[in-house]
N, C-alpha and C positions, 0 to 999 in steps of 0.2 A: 378441283373446283371448290370454292368456298360455300359453306352452308348458311352462314348468317350474313345478311346484307343490311347495312344501314343506308337508307335513302333520304337525302336532304333535298327537299323541293324548294328551290329559290332561296337558299340561305342568304342572310343579309350581313351577318357579323362575322368577320374573319376569325376572331378568337374562338368563337363557338365551334366553327368548322375545324379549326386547328385542334381544339380539345377533343372533338369527336374523332378526328383522324388518329390522335394518340390512343384513344380507347380502341379503335379498330386495330391498330398495330399490336396493342397489348393482348387483344382477345382473338386475333386472327379473322375478324369480320372484314368483309369487303365494304368499301365506301362508294356510294353512287351519288353524284352531284347533278341535280337537274337545273339547268339554266332557265332564266337568267340568274346569275350570281350577283350579290350586292358588293362584290370586291373582285380584285384581280387575283388570279391564282398565285402570282409572285408576291403578293402582299406580305410585308415583313411581319405583320401581326399574326397572320395565318401561320407562317413558318415558325415563328417563335412559340406559338401555342402548341404546335405539333412537335416541337423540339427537333431532335435528330432522327425521327422515326419515318420521315417521308419515303425513304428507300425501302421500307418494310411494308408499304401499303399497296393494296390492290384497289385502284381508283378507276371508276368509269364515269364519263361525262355524257350528258344527254341534252338535246336541244328541246326541252319541254317534256311534259308528262306523256304526250302521245308518242314521242320518240322512246321514252323509257318502256312503255307497255308494248310497243312494236318490237323492241329488242328483248323483252322478257314477257312473252305472251302468256305463259303459264305460271307467272309469279304468284306464289302464295304470300299475300301481303297483308299487313296490319297497319292501320292508320292510327297514330297516336294523337289524340285530341282531348280537350277538356269537355267536349260535348257528348261523349259516348256513355251509354248506360252501363256498359260492362267494363270491368277493370282488366288491366293487363295480366293479372294473375289468374283470371278466369279462363284463360286460353291455354290449350296444350299446343305448343308451336310445332309445326311440321319440320321435317329434317332440313329442307331448304326454305328459308323464310326471309322475307323482305320487311324490315321495320321502317315505316315511312313517317317522316316529320316535315311539317311545313315551315314557312318562314317565321322568324322570331316575332314579327309584329302582328301577324294575322293567322298563323297556322296554315293548315291545308284549306283549300277552297271549299266553302260550305256546300256548293252543288256537288262537288266530287264526293264529299263525305256523305251526303244524303243518298247519292247513287250507290255508295258502297258501305251502307250502314252496318251490314253484317261483318265488315272487316275493321270496324272502329273499336278502339279500346282507350281507356284513360288511366292515368296514374292518380289515385286519390290524394286529395289535399283539402285544406280548409276552404270553406265557402267564400271567405273574404278576400282571397287572393286570385289573381288572374291566371297565372300559369307558372310552371317551373322553368328554369333556365334550360334552353335547348340541349346543351351538352350534358347536363345532369339527367334530363329525361332519356336521352339516347343511351347513357350508361346504365340507367335503371333497366331499360328495355333489354339491352343485350345481355346483361347479367342475369335477368330472369330466364331467358332462353338457355343460357349456359347452366344455370342452377338446375333447370329441369333435366338437363343432360348430364348431371353429375360433374360439371366443370370439365368435361371430356376434352383432352388435348391441352389443358392448362397445367401449369406447375402444381404439383400436389403437396410439396413440402415447403416449409419455411423454417428459418433458423434465427434465433435471437443471437446477435453477435456482440452486443454491447449492453451494458446496464445504464447507459447514459440517458435513455429515454424515460 
């Protein structure tokens, strides 16, 4: 069973979901998609962004947040939002963790965030900007969890094979 889970609640842009799927494949994280989705799963933009990694993914679909929590009743989750007072690096993530992100245009529902304020974290950024791109935020989040775990299970070596860079 996977320990790191990325949850996208009502994602709207197929390229972002495809990029996040690629991040999941590269890190071993599971991907959870909460409907409604702003695109069809067979959208060519989605598949192009995920490249040829779709067969390496663990994806689960849900019919809304109630369905997600019914199927994951004990989920240790963290909501990524620009509205949280605590940053994502202030948290020590549990072994099995669900990293939740809302739709690109609105984020997670404010009532949901208010009801779960102790689970909310943010990625610091300049005051003059609205938010980061969803796929970038998801990558930052999953790699923080992995960093805290010493990048366990990921490739530990690298080798320069060319001087052309």
